Every structure is written in structure tokens, then in C-alpha cells.
DOPA-47347 format. One record per residue (C-alpha): residue number from 1; z, x, y; residue in three letters. Coordinates in Angstrom, 2 decimals, always signed. Layout:
<rec NUM,<Z,X,Y>,"ALA">
...
END
This chain:
<rec 1,<+0.00,+0.00,+0.00>,"UNK">
<rec 2,<-0.84,+1.28,+3.45>,"UNK">
<rec 3,<+1.75,+1.62,+6.23>,"UNK">
<rec 4,<-0.02,-1.23,+8.05>,"UNK">
<rec 5,<+0.25,-3.41,+4.94>,"UNK">
<rec 6,<+3.97,-2.71,+4.67>,"UNK">
<rec 7,<+4.44,-3.66,+8.34>,"UNK">
<rec 8,<+2.62,-6.94,+7.75>,"UNK">
<rec 9,<+4.75,-7.81,+4.71>,"UNK">
<rec 10,<+8.03,-6.93,+6.48>,"UNK">
<rec 11,<+6.97,-8.85,+9.58>,"UNK">
<rec 12,<+6.03,-11.95,+7.57>,"UNK">
<rec 13,<+9.25,-11.81,+5.55>,"UNK">
<rec 14,<+11.45,-11.52,+8.64>,"UNK">
<rec 15,<+9.65,-14.45,+10.31>,"UNK">
<rec 16,<+10.03,-16.51,+7.12>,"UNK">
<rec 17,<+13.82,-16.03,+7.06>,"UNK">
<rec 18,<+14.15,-16.53,+10.80>,"UNK">
<rec 19,<+14.92,-13.00,+11.99>,"UNK">
<rec 20,<+13.59,-12.56,+15.51>,"UNK">
<rec 21,<+13.46,-8.76,+15.65>,"UNK">
<rec 22,<+11.14,-7.14,+13.14>,"UNK">
<rec 23,<+12.80,-4.16,+11.47>,"UNK">
<rec 24,<+10.89,-0.99,+10.77>,"UNK">
<rec 25,<+8.88,-0.82,+7.53>,"UNK">
<rec 26,<+11.41,+1.83,+6.45>,"UNK">
<rec 27,<+14.16,-0.80,+6.40>,"UNK">
<rec 28,<+13.60,-2.10,+2.81>,"UNK">
<rec 29,<+13.66,+1.48,+1.53>,"UNK">
<rec 30,<+16.90,+2.15,+3.44>,"UNK">
<rec 31,<+18.54,-1.04,+2.17>,"UNK">
<rec 32,<+17.49,-0.36,-1.41>,"UNK">
<rec 33,<+18.85,+3.19,-1.35>,"UNK">
<rec 34,<+22.10,+2.12,+0.29>,"UNK">
<rec 35,<+22.59,-0.69,-2.24>,"UNK">
<rec 36,<+21.98,+1.68,-5.16>,"UNK">
<rec 37,<+24.55,+4.14,-3.84>,"UNK">
<rec 38,<+27.04,+1.32,-3.16>,"UNK">
<rec 39,<+26.68,+0.20,-6.78>,"UNK">
<rec 40,<+27.36,+3.63,-8.22>,"UNK">
<rec 41,<+23.86,+4.99,-8.83>,"UNK">
<rec 42,<+23.97,+8.78,-8.75>,"UNK">
<rec 43,<+22.79,+10.26,-5.46>,"UNK">
<rec 44,<+20.54,+12.54,-7.53>,"UNK">
<rec 45,<+18.81,+9.52,-9.11>,"UNK">
<rec 46,<+18.29,+7.95,-5.68>,"UNK">
<rec 47,<+16.98,+11.29,-4.38>,"UNK">
<rec 48,<+14.42,+11.51,-7.17>,"UNK">
<rec 49,<+13.42,+7.85,-6.76>,"UNK">
<rec 50,<+12.83,+8.25,-3.02>,"UNK">
<rec 51,<+11.05,+11.56,-3.48>,"UNK">
<rec 52,<+13.32,+13.51,-1.17>,"UNK">
<rec 53,<+13.15,+17.30,-1.49>,"UNK">
<rec 54,<+16.63,+17.71,-0.04>,"UNK">
<rec 55,<+19.83,+16.08,-1.23>,"UNK">
<rec 56,<+20.99,+16.16,+2.39>,"UNK">
<rec 57,<+18.24,+13.69,+3.31>,"UNK">
<rec 58,<+19.32,+11.26,+0.59>,"UNK">
<rec 59,<+22.99,+11.66,+1.52>,"UNK">
<rec 60,<+22.22,+10.07,+4.90>,"UNK">
<rec 61,<+22.02,+6.74,+3.03>,"UNK">
<rec 62,<+25.63,+7.03,+1.84>,"UNK">
<rec 63,<+28.12,+5.45,+4.22>,"UNK">
<rec 64,<+31.89,+5.16,+4.07>,"UNK">
<rec 65,<+32.93,+1.52,+4.06>,"UNK">
<rec 66,<+36.08,+0.22,+5.76>,"UNK">
<rec 67,<+39.06,+0.65,+3.47>,"UNK">
<rec 68,<+37.39,+3.30,+1.32>,"UNK">
<rec 69,<+39.22,+6.50,+0.53>,"UNK">
<rec 70,<+38.68,+9.29,-1.97>,"UNK">
<rec 71,<+42.31,+8.82,-2.96>,"UNK">
<rec 72,<+41.44,+5.45,-4.50>,"UNK">
<rec 73,<+39.40,+7.26,-7.15>,"UNK">
<rec 74,<+42.05,+9.80,-8.12>,"UNK">
<rec 75,<+44.38,+9.13,-11.03>,"UNK">
<rec 76,<+47.93,+8.82,-9.78>,"UNK">
END
């Protein structure tokens, strides 16, 4: 699919659901990567899926959520 085709699909989808501002065509990719990371998919799997050469690029999709702490994952 061409970049123009992606823009058309994203634009049509946002109009269909009633969103006034059209997000960038990169938005579905960003949302998908963020959702995968939120659901425990390895950052290395997401990196490979997105085709990023650098893990640092993929890590930009990982965000700390309110109430999250590394301590919650450590055995007490």
C-alpha cells in the first residue's frame, strides 16, 4: 500500500467514527506497537515486526503508565 493509500484509509476511518482531526498515517502503527508492549509482547519481537534497526527506536513506544512501578514485578 502506498503512503497516499494509507492516508486515505486512516482519513476515512476517522471520519466514520466521528473523529474531527485526522491522525498521521503512522498512528495505527504506533497504537499497534504500544498495545503489543502493554500486553507483554517482547520489545525484541515488536522491533523485528516493525523493522527497526535499533532497539532504541522501538523503545520509544514503551510508556510508563500511572501506578506502574518496577517494584510490582519483584518477588517480595
